[in-house]
C-alpha positions as CSV (number, residue, x, y, z in Angstrom):
1,M,5.1,-48.6,-30.8
2,N,5.1,-45.1,-31.9
3,F,2.5,-42.8,-30.7
4,N,0.6,-42.7,-34.0
5,E,0.1,-46.7,-34.0
6,Y,-1.1,-46.5,-30.5
7,L,-3.7,-43.8,-31.2
8,K,-5.0,-45.5,-34.3
9,T,-4.9,-48.6,-32.1
10,C,-7.0,-47.4,-29.4
11,R,-9.2,-45.6,-31.5
12,E,-10.2,-48.6,-33.3
13,E,-10.6,-50.9,-30.2
14,S,-13.0,-48.4,-28.9
15,N,-15.0,-48.4,-32.0
16,L,-14.7,-44.6,-32.6
17,T,-14.3,-42.8,-36.4
18,Q,-11.9,-40.0,-36.5
19,E,-15.0,-37.8,-36.4
20,K,-16.3,-38.8,-33.1
21,L,-12.7,-39.1,-31.3
22,V,-12.3,-35.5,-32.2
23,E,-15.5,-34.2,-30.7
24,E,-14.9,-36.8,-27.6
25,L,-11.1,-35.2,-27.2
26,Y,-12.8,-31.5,-27.7
27,Q,-15.3,-32.4,-24.6
28,F,-12.5,-34.2,-22.3
29,N,-10.4,-31.1,-22.6
30,I,-11.7,-27.8,-24.5
31,D,-8.7,-25.8,-24.0
32,L,-6.2,-28.1,-25.3
33,F,-8.0,-29.8,-28.1
34,E,-9.7,-26.5,-29.2
35,G,-9.1,-26.4,-33.2
36,L,-8.5,-30.0,-33.5
37,D,-10.1,-31.5,-36.6
38,T,-10.0,-35.0,-38.5
39,N,-7.3,-33.8,-40.7
40,A,-5.1,-33.2,-37.7
41,L,-6.1,-36.5,-36.3
42,S,-5.4,-38.2,-39.3
43,K,-2.1,-36.6,-39.7
44,W,-1.2,-37.8,-35.9
45,E,-2.2,-41.3,-37.1
46,R,0.0,-41.6,-39.9
47,G,2.9,-40.1,-38.4
48,V,3.0,-37.1,-40.5
49,T,3.0,-34.9,-37.5
50,K,2.8,-35.7,-33.8
51,P,1.0,-33.7,-31.2
52,R,3.0,-32.2,-28.2
53,L,3.7,-34.4,-25.2
54,N,1.3,-32.8,-23.0
55,K,-1.8,-33.5,-25.7
56,Q,-0.2,-37.2,-25.9
57,I,-0.7,-37.6,-21.7
58,Q,-4.2,-36.1,-22.3
59,I,-5.2,-38.7,-25.3
60,L,-3.7,-41.4,-22.9
61,K,-5.8,-40.1,-20.1
62,Y,-9.0,-39.9,-22.2
63,F,-8.7,-43.7,-23.2
64,Q,-8.1,-44.2,-19.4
65,E,-11.3,-42.5,-18.6
66,Q,-13.1,-44.5,-21.1
67,T,-11.6,-48.0,-20.5
68,G,-10.7,-47.9,-17.0
69,I,-7.5,-49.4,-17.9
70,A,-4.0,-47.8,-16.6
71,L,-2.6,-48.4,-20.0
72,P,-5.2,-49.0,-22.6
73,C,-4.7,-51.1,-25.6
74,H,-1.4,-52.6,-23.9
75,E,-3.2,-54.4,-21.0
76,K,-2.8,-57.9,-22.6
77,Y,1.1,-57.8,-22.7
78,T,3.3,-60.5,-20.9
79,V,6.4,-59.1,-18.9
80,H,8.5,-60.0,-22.0
81,E,6.2,-58.5,-24.6
82,A,5.9,-55.3,-22.2
83,E,9.7,-55.4,-22.0
84,E,10.2,-55.3,-25.9
85,I,8.2,-52.1,-26.4
86,I,10.1,-50.1,-23.6
87,C,12.9,-47.8,-24.8
88,Q,15.8,-48.5,-22.6
89,A,17.4,-45.1,-23.3
90,G,14.2,-43.5,-21.9
91,I,14.7,-45.6,-19.0
92,Q,18.2,-44.0,-18.8
93,N,16.6,-40.4,-18.9
94,L,14.0,-41.6,-16.2
95,L,16.7,-42.5,-13.6
96,G,19.0,-39.4,-14.5
97,K,22.2,-38.9,-12.4
98,S,22.5,-40.5,-8.8
99,K,25.6,-40.6,-6.5
100,E,24.4,-43.0,-4.0
101,L,21.5,-45.3,-5.7
102,V,23.4,-46.0,-8.9
103,L,27.1,-46.1,-8.7
104,N,29.6,-45.8,-11.6
105,F,31.3,-48.8,-11.6
106,P,33.1,-49.2,-15.2
107,S,30.9,-50.5,-17.9
108,N,32.8,-49.9,-21.2
109,M,33.3,-53.8,-21.3
110,I,29.5,-54.8,-20.2
111,V,26.7,-55.0,-22.7
112,A,23.1,-55.6,-22.1
113,E,23.2,-59.0,-22.9
114,D,25.6,-59.5,-20.1
115,L,23.6,-58.6,-17.5
116,K,20.5,-60.7,-16.3
117,V,17.5,-59.5,-14.2
118,L,16.2,-62.6,-12.1
119,Q,13.7,-63.0,-9.4
120,L,15.9,-63.2,-6.2
121,R,14.3,-66.6,-4.8
122,N,15.3,-68.1,-8.2
123,T,18.9,-67.7,-7.7
124,D,21.3,-69.1,-5.3
125,M,22.4,-65.5,-4.2
126,L,19.2,-65.0,-2.1
127,D,21.2,-64.9,1.6
128,K,24.0,-63.1,0.0
129,V,21.7,-60.3,-1.9
130,L,19.4,-60.1,1.4
131,D,23.0,-59.5,3.6
132,I,24.1,-56.8,1.1
133,N,20.3,-55.0,1.0
134,V,20.3,-54.9,4.8
135,D,23.8,-53.0,4.9
136,L,22.4,-50.7,2.3
137,D,19.2,-50.2,4.4
138,K,21.1,-49.5,7.6
139,D,23.6,-46.9,5.4
140,F,20.7,-45.4,3.5
141,N,17.9,-45.2,6.4
142,R,20.3,-44.4,9.3
143,N,19.6,-48.0,10.7
144,L,16.1,-46.3,12.1
145,T,13.7,-49.0,10.1
146,E,15.1,-52.0,12.3
147,L,14.8,-54.2,9.1
148,N,17.0,-57.5,9.2
149,S,17.8,-60.4,6.8
150,E,14.7,-62.3,8.0
151,H,12.2,-59.5,7.2
152,F,13.6,-59.4,3.9
153,K,13.8,-63.0,3.2
154,M,10.2,-63.9,4.5
155,W,9.1,-61.0,2.0
156,A,11.4,-62.3,-0.8
157,L,10.0,-65.7,-0.7
158,H,6.5,-64.7,-1.0
159,P,5.4,-65.4,-4.6
160,D,3.5,-62.2,-5.0
161,N,6.3,-59.8,-4.2
162,T,9.1,-58.9,-6.8
163,F,12.5,-59.0,-5.7
164,Y,14.8,-58.3,-8.6
165,V,18.2,-59.1,-8.8
166,C,20.7,-57.8,-11.5
167,E,23.4,-60.3,-12.0
168,Y,26.7,-59.9,-14.2
169,K,28.5,-63.2,-14.6
170,E,26.7,-64.6,-11.4
171,Q,27.8,-62.0,-9.5
172,F,25.8,-59.1,-8.0
173,F,25.1,-55.9,-9.7
174,G,22.1,-54.4,-8.6
175,L,18.4,-54.8,-6.9
176,L,15.1,-53.5,-6.9
177,F,12.6,-55.0,-4.4
178,T,9.0,-54.1,-4.4
179,L,6.1,-55.3,-2.3
180,R,2.5,-56.2,-3.6
181,L,0.9,-55.0,-0.4
182,K,-3.1,-55.0,0.2
183,P,-4.8,-51.5,-0.6
184,E,-5.4,-50.8,3.0
185,V,-2.0,-52.0,4.4
186,F,-0.2,-49.6,1.6
187,E,-2.5,-46.7,3.2
188,K,-1.1,-47.2,6.7
189,I,2.5,-47.6,5.5
190,I,2.3,-44.5,3.4
191,N,0.6,-42.5,6.5
192,F,2.8,-44.2,9.1
193,E,0.1,-45.7,10.7
194,M,2.0,-48.9,10.3
195,L,6.0,-49.7,10.0
196,E,7.3,-51.8,7.4
197,K,8.9,-54.2,10.1
198,E,5.4,-55.1,11.0
199,L,4.4,-56.5,7.8
200,T,3.3,-60.2,7.7
201,G,2.6,-62.6,5.0
202,D,-1.1,-61.5,5.3
203,D,-0.5,-58.1,4.6
204,F,0.3,-59.2,0.9
205,A,-2.2,-59.1,-2.0
206,S,-2.4,-62.5,-4.0
207,Y,-1.9,-62.7,-7.8
208,D,-5.7,-62.4,-8.3
209,E,-6.9,-59.4,-5.9
210,P,-6.5,-55.7,-6.5
211,G,-3.0,-54.7,-4.7
212,T,-0.4,-51.9,-4.7
213,S,3.4,-51.7,-5.6
214,Y,5.6,-50.6,-3.0
215,I,9.1,-49.8,-3.7
216,L,11.3,-51.1,-0.6
217,S,14.8,-50.9,-1.9
218,F,16.7,-50.2,-5.1
219,F,20.6,-49.7,-5.6
220,A,22.7,-50.4,-8.7
221,M,26.4,-50.8,-9.4
222,N,26.0,-48.8,-12.6
223,E,23.3,-47.2,-14.8
224,M,23.0,-49.8,-17.2
225,A,22.2,-52.2,-14.2
226,A,20.0,-49.6,-13.1
227,S,18.2,-49.4,-16.3
228,M,17.8,-53.0,-16.6
229,L,16.1,-53.5,-13.4
230,F,13.5,-50.6,-14.0
231,L,12.8,-51.9,-17.6
232,R,11.6,-55.1,-15.8
233,Y,9.8,-53.2,-13.3
234,Y,7.8,-51.1,-15.7
235,A,7.1,-54.2,-18.0
236,Y,5.8,-55.8,-14.8
237,L,3.5,-52.9,-13.8
238,I,2.2,-53.1,-17.4
239,S,1.6,-56.7,-17.6
240,H,0.2,-56.4,-14.2
241,Q,-2.2,-53.3,-14.3
242,D,-5.4,-55.3,-14.0
243,V,-4.6,-56.0,-10.4
244,I,-2.2,-53.0,-9.2
245,T,-3.9,-49.8,-8.1
246,D,-1.1,-47.7,-6.6
247,V,2.3,-47.2,-6.5
248,G,4.5,-45.8,-3.4
249,L,7.7,-45.8,-1.6
250,A,9.5,-44.0,1.4
251,T,12.9,-42.6,1.5
252,M,15.1,-40.2,3.7
253,M,17.4,-39.8,0.9
254,E,17.9,-36.7,-1.1
255,D,19.5,-38.5,-3.8
256,A,15.9,-40.2,-4.9
257,K,14.2,-37.2,-5.1
258,K,15.2,-36.5,-8.8
259,L,14.2,-40.0,-9.4
260,I,11.0,-39.6,-7.7
261,K,9.8,-36.7,-9.4
262,N,10.7,-38.2,-13.0
263,M,8.5,-41.2,-12.0
264,N,5.7,-38.9,-11.4
265,L,5.1,-39.5,-7.6
266,Y,3.8,-37.1,-5.4
267,H,4.7,-36.1,-1.8
268,A,2.1,-38.0,0.6
269,N,3.4,-37.5,4.1
270,S,6.3,-36.9,6.4
271,K,7.8,-38.0,9.6
272,V,10.7,-36.7,11.8
273,M,12.9,-39.8,12.6
274,G,15.5,-38.0,14.8
275,E,17.5,-34.8,14.6
276,D,17.6,-33.0,10.8
277,L,16.2,-36.6,9.5
278,E,12.9,-36.8,7.8
279,M,11.2,-39.9,6.5
280,Q,9.0,-39.2,3.3
281,T,6.5,-40.9,1.6
282,Y,5.5,-40.6,-2.1
283,R,2.6,-42.5,-4.1
284,E,0.5,-42.0,-7.3
285,T,-2.4,-44.1,-8.9
286,L,-0.8,-46.4,-11.5
287,A,-3.3,-44.7,-14.1
288,N,-1.6,-41.4,-13.2
289,F,2.0,-43.0,-12.6
290,L,1.9,-44.4,-16.1
291,A,0.2,-41.0,-17.8
292,S,3.6,-39.0,-17.4
293,E,6.0,-37.6,-19.9
294,A,8.4,-40.2,-18.9
295,V,6.5,-43.1,-19.7
296,I,5.3,-41.7,-22.9
297,K,8.8,-41.0,-24.2
298,M,9.7,-44.7,-22.8
299,I,6.9,-46.5,-24.5
300,L,5.2,-44.2,-27.3
301,S,8.3,-42.6,-28.8
302,E,10.2,-45.4,-30.8
303,Q,11.4,-43.3,-33.5
304,D,13.1,-40.8,-30.6
305,C,15.0,-43.7,-29.1
306,P,18.7,-44.0,-30.0
307,E,19.0,-47.7,-29.5
308,E,16.4,-48.4,-32.2
């Protein structure tokens, strides 16, 4: 979907005339929308011209405020439908370059259709992938989290957590693990009042109650696998936005900071873990997480997407 289609759809679903929306946007952000008139708005809706990204973000935030929905006009999408609206090239731009989290395994002979992203609990690779993840956790976090395969297995088998694994010809090619924590548990984890190893099944939010998305682990063999994993993750967030309040993570890796910035997460807390070692936590509300330049480019700039 292009931004012009999104703008018109949201305006009409909100029962606003062009004149009324111009007035509303002016009141919402006088400095940014000063001088806006129905002629300019009409051109935006017809795709003749397009507002700058900062204005697109503010328009999204206006509809967020009016509806109470993180991504208005997309709240009824399934995961598959949400995947269809996300530009994969936009995901690759979001990820940027990484030396540790995303490797450079040759991909000239691999096409996206050869890669599959599955829930880990629905594969025959569960124990193998969990062992890989434990090794990665020990490496990335200097063995300070004290997490083992049993921790990850219990979490992976919980029906409300999303443990994605990327496969290529039934071989491991990447993982993206997230926990759906109850909001009060998320606060404790982000503020270092509780350790990840202390989490139990009672700390996870059920499918029909508000919860948070806590990114636990990420690793991919190449950029294509990484983009497939994050494509599924953003589609999951969009399709479950009615029950997700916040997004967050913890890391000690410098290599992760560019991705974190692109994901529109802000620094929450720090904790010294050892000599020259510091754990950083990052968080954001789902609404602000989605109201970012990266997301606008991924889902509302179809004409700028090279793969289209």
